[in-house]
N, C-alpha and C positions, 0 to 999 in steps of 0.2 A: 504493500500500500504506500509506503514512504521510501523515497530514495535517499541517497547520501546527502544531497543538498537540503532536503527537508529536515533531516536530523541536525545538520549544521545550523540551519536557520533557527530551530528550536533552542539550540545552545546559545546562539547570539542573543535571542530575545530575552532569555532568562539569565544571562551572565551577570555575575556580581562584579566583574571587571569593567571599569569605566571605558577602557580601551576597546574591549570587545563589544561593549554596549553601544558604542558609537557606530559600530558596523551596521546596526539595525537601520540607521538613517540612510544607508545606501542600498537597502534591499528594494527591488522594484515592487511597485504596487501590485502588479499582476501576479508576482510570485507569492506575496502574502495571501492574496485571494485564492491562489492554487492550494496553498497549504491548508487554509481554512476549510476549503471544500473537501479536500482529502480527509481531513480529520473528522468532518461532519459525517461523511459516508462510513468511515471506520467506526465512529461512535454509534450510529444507527444500527449497523450490523452487529456490533458488540451487544447493544441493549437487546436486540431481537433474540440473540442466542442465549443470553444469560438472565433475562428477566421474564419469567413465565407470565406475570401479570400484564406487563406491557405488550408482550408478544400476543396474548389473547386479544387485547384491545385493538392492536394493529390488524390482526387477522379478521376481527369483526368489521373493521373498516375496509377490508378487501386487500390489505397489504401483506405480501409474502416476502421472504428473504430475497428471492430472485428479483423483486421489484426495486430493491435498495441499491441502485447503481449510480445515481446522480443526486445532486443537491435539490433538484426540482421535486423529488418525492416528498420532501419535508412538509410542504403545504397540504399534502393529503393525509398526514398523520394526525391523530386526535390531539387536541390541546389538553394540557394538565393544569392544575391549580392548587392552591393551598389546601383546599378541602380534601383533595386526593392524598396529599401528604399526611394529613391528620387521620383520615379514615383508613387508608391502605398503604402505610409506609413501606411494607414489605414488597409491594409491587415494584419499587424503584431500586431495590438492593440487588446487586449483580455479583456479589462475592460471598463466600462463606462468612457466617456471623463472627467467627473468631478473627477475621481480618479487619473488622470495623472497630478500631481502637480509639477513635476520637468522636466526640458527640458535641453538637451545639444545638441550641434552640433559637428560634427567632425572637426578635423584640418588637413584635407587631404593635402598631399604635392602636389596633382594634382589640388588643388583649389576647389574641389567639396565638397559641404556642405550637410551632411545628418543629419537628426534630430532624436533623440532618446528621448522617453518619459519614465518617471519613476513614479511609485506610491510612496507613503510615505514609504511603506514596502521595496520596491526595493532600495530606497535611503539608508535606515537604514541598510539594509543587506550589501550593498557595503561598508558602513562606517566600519562595524565590520570586514569585510574581509581585508580591508586595515590595520586596527589596528592589526589584527592577524599576517599579514606578517611582519610588523615593529617590533613586539614583539620578533620575532625570532632572532634578532641581539642585543645582550646585550651590554649596554654601550653607546648607541647613543640616549640619551633621549631628546636632544635639536635639533630640526629639522628645516631646512630652505628649502622651496620648491621654486625653481627658474624656472618658465616657463612664458609664455605670459599670465598674469593673468587678464588683463583689459578687456578681451572679456566678455560681459554680459552673454553669454550662456556657459561659462567655468565652468559648474557645477562640473566637475571633481575636480576642485580646492577645492570646499566646501567639497567634499567627502574625499579628502586626508586630509584636515585640521581637519575635525571632527574625521577621523580615527586616527590621531595623538593624539588628545585629549582622544579618547576612551581608549587608553592604558596608560594614565597618562603622556604623553610627552608634552613638550612645543614646539609649532609649529608656524612658520611664513610663510606667502606667500610673496615672494619678486620677483616682475616681472622682466623679462630680459630687460625691457626698462630702468631699473636703471643702473647706471654706475658700472663698476667693483669695483671701490673704495667704493661705497655705500654698495655693497654686502660684501666686505671684512670688512668694519666697522661694519656691522650687525653681522657677524660671531664673531668678537672680542668682541663687546659690550655684546652680550647675550651668549657668550661661546658656540656657535653652534658646535656640534660635528657630525652632519649627514646632508648630502645634498641630495635632490631629484631634479634632473635636466636633461638636455639633453646633449649628447656628444658635440654638437656644442657649447653650452654655457660653459661647463666645459673647453673645449679647449681654448675658448676665455679668460676665467678667468685666466687660467694657463699662457697664453702668456702675457696678459695685466697687471697682478698684479705687483705692484711696490715692493712687498716684497716676502719673501720665503713662499709659501703657505704650505710647509711642517711643518711650525711652528704654524699653526693655530689650530691644535688639532682636525682635522676632522678624524673620525674613519671609517665611511662608506659613500660611494657615490653611490646612486641608480640612474641608468641611464635608460631612456626610450626614446621613439619617433623615434629613428633612430638606424639602425645596426651600430656596431663598432667592430673593430678587436682586436686581442690579443696583437698586437704591441702597440695599443693605450692604452690598459689596463696596460701593463708593464710601459709605459712612465708615465701615470697619477698616478699609485700607487707609483712609485718611487718619483715623485715630491710632491705628497700630503701626503704620508705616510699613506694612507687609503686603505681600500678594495673597489674595484669597483664591484658593484652588478648589474648584468644585469636583466632588467625586460622587459617582452614582454606583450603588451596589446593594446587595441584599444578603442576609445570612444564608438564604437558600443557595445562593451562588457563591458563598464564602467571600464576602467583601466586594472587590472591585469588578464592576461590569464595564464601566467607562470612566474616564477622568480627564480633566482639563490639562493642557500644557500651559506654558507661559503666554501663549497667544490669547488665551481666554475667549476663544470664539467657537466653542463646541467641545464635546467630550470625545476623546479617542476610545473607541471600543477595544477591549482586550481580545483582539480578533483571532489570536492563536489559541485562545481558551474558550471563547464563547461565540455562538452564532446568534445574532440579534435580528429579530423580525419586528415589524410594526403591523398590527392587525386592527381592523375595525372591531371595537369591543362589542358591538351588537351582533354582527354577522360572523365574526371570526375570520373573515377573508383578509389576506395580506394586502397592505396598502403600498402604494408607490413611494419612492424616496421623496421626502419633503412633506408628505401628508402626516398629520398628527393622528396618533392612535395609541393603542396599548402596546407596551413593550413585552415581547415574548422572547424567552432565552432558552437556548439549548447548550448544555455544557459539553465541551470538546476534550477535556483532559482529565476527567474524573472516572475512576474505576469502581469505587465502592457504591455510590448512589448517584448515577448520572440522571440529569433531568432533561427531558425532551419536550420542547415547545411548552415551557412553563410560563404561565401567565403571571406577570408581576403585579398587574393592576395599576402600573404607573403610565403616565401620559408623556409621550415625547415623539420625535420624528427622526428618521435617518437623513443625514445631510447627503445630497447627491454625491456619488462616488466619483470625483473628478481628480483634480490636481492634488499633489502632496501638500500637506500642511507646511507652513513656513518653518515650523520647528524641526522638520525633517522626518518625523515618524511616518512609516508607510502604513498607517492604520486608518481605517475609515472612521467617520465621526458621526455622532448623533447630537441632537439638540439637548439643551438642559431640560431636566424633568420639570414639567409644569405643575404636576399634582397627581392625584389618583383618580382613576375612572369613577370610583364610588364616592369621591369627595365633591364632584360637581353638584352644585345645589340649584334647585329651581325655586326662586323666591318671588314673593309678591304676586303679580298677575301673570307669571310664567316666564320670568327673565332668568337667564343662566348666570350663575356666579361661580367663578373658578377660584380655588384657594390662592393662586398666585396674585390675583387681584387684591385679595384681602391682605396678603403679605406685603405687597407694595404700599398699600395705604397705611396700615398700622405701623409697620417697621420703618416707615419714612419719617415718623415723628421722633425727634431726638429724645433720648432718655428711656426708651422702651426696649427691654431685652427680650420679651416674649409675650405671647397673648393666647387667650382661648376664646373662641367665638361660638356662642350657643344660640341656636334657633328654636323657638317654641311657637305655639299658636294661641291666639286670643280672638275667638270669634272668626271673622274672615281675615284677620290681619296676622302676618308673621311678626314675631317679636325678636329682635336681635339684641342680645346682651353680650357684653364683652368684659373679660377679666384681663388686665394688663399687668405685666411685671415692671415696676419702677421703684425708685428709692423711697418715695414718700407721696402721700396724697397731694393732689394739685388740681384745682378746678381749671387752671389754664391748660394743663396736660389733657384733661378729659375733653375740653372744648376743642383742642387741636386734633384729637383722635376722632371725635364726632365729625368735624369738618372733613378730615381725610376720608372717612367712610362715605360721606355724602358725595364726595367727588368721584367715587366709583360709580360708573354709569348705571348698572342694574340696581344698585342700592338707592342712588339718588332719584331715579325715575320712579321706583316703587314707593318711595317715601313722598315725593312731591306730586307726581302726576296721578298715579292710580291710587295712592294712599292705602296700599295694601301691605305696607311694611312700616314698622315703627322701631326706632332705636331706643331700647330700654336703658337699663342701668349700665354704667361703666364702673367697674370696681378695680381699684389699684391694690396689688399685693406685693410683698417683698420679692426681689429677684430670687429665683431658685424654687419658688413655691410650686410652679406648674410641672417641674421635672423632678420633684422629690420622689425618690425611690423608683424613678422611671428613666430609661435611657434617653427619651425624648418626650416632649409635651404632646398632648392630643389637642391640636389647634382648632379643630372644627367638630362640634357636637350638634347633631340634628335631632331634637326631641319630638319633632312632629311625627305622627304616624303616617304611613304611606297614603292613607285615605285623606289625610289633611293637606298633603303637599299639593 
């Protein structure tokens, strides 16, 4: 299935040597596509042979082993989702149970836990992949990882930590249960110059820090777990004097699906490890490059528990596969994640409201680190209530947030024109309240019943 050049390419892509790593920038785009397609066919045939549960589902869809000869067969295979992982996890396991020596669970904002098993090779592979990504940003050799790290099944933390060490960097896991002062002290004591954290926690640190965070010497801040807007990027880069690097991943795919480079104009897909599709979330049909839809992922390098056509529930689009990025990487790109399929709200008299619109509005107000947006019903009207994290109560801050929300088209027209939406109370809570004992905040809660929407 793979020739000598394919094997050499894999080694270059995952090399911990900066010299060999630079070779990746000279690999032709067509060759990376060739490798990705070869690995996809290999993975599909491997899953068919080793997963009785998935083989039965594919047979029911009319797919036999002899049909798996090209990448085009993928669109004819059944889609999978989180419910499948919860209800039938054994259907995805392709190795004997004694080879599954690592376990991790998701940190779903919906509170649903899904379990992923890894072999020793799967774990080591992910370690090298994380190290490869970090190596692409020169000058950030001392790293602090700030997430909820005391969960016993947060294997991702171990992967990130070892990935940092893989490329010769000094790394620390510093959980978000620590105070902002403790984090600032850690940064100063060990001269940390790179952070890996969530937008919620970064916002909290920015608001709650008792000193100028721009003087801490941070060069790069890698953000994951939640979508965030360009207004947030501009604010944080100005305050920290650092580059904000967006990363998109999931625990089901073990961290990175795609990540930004220093160009900050799209996310490079980990093309040697993942095949990414965009589908219409209603019909399941593949969409053309540039069209927004649901991200669907197939793992290409996992032995223990491969995922085929796994629905992430996230909204994005594939950037048309044309010229090489200015950074030199021969990897195709996708747009930044806009939100989740099930997070799109219909408010008022039938207007669509997307999470990124609320993000841009609320987080554009100075002094706010995070928020929670709750919709309920009162007669024919939708009621919008907001909890925001800030240092102290302020009527001026509440007024600024209310104005920012009214500037969102669907909210403004529902309040003023149709009068089918009312902005209720705005509560201010201390920074860190919304993420207490959680890896990320739940930003949107819809308490209306389906019949009320």
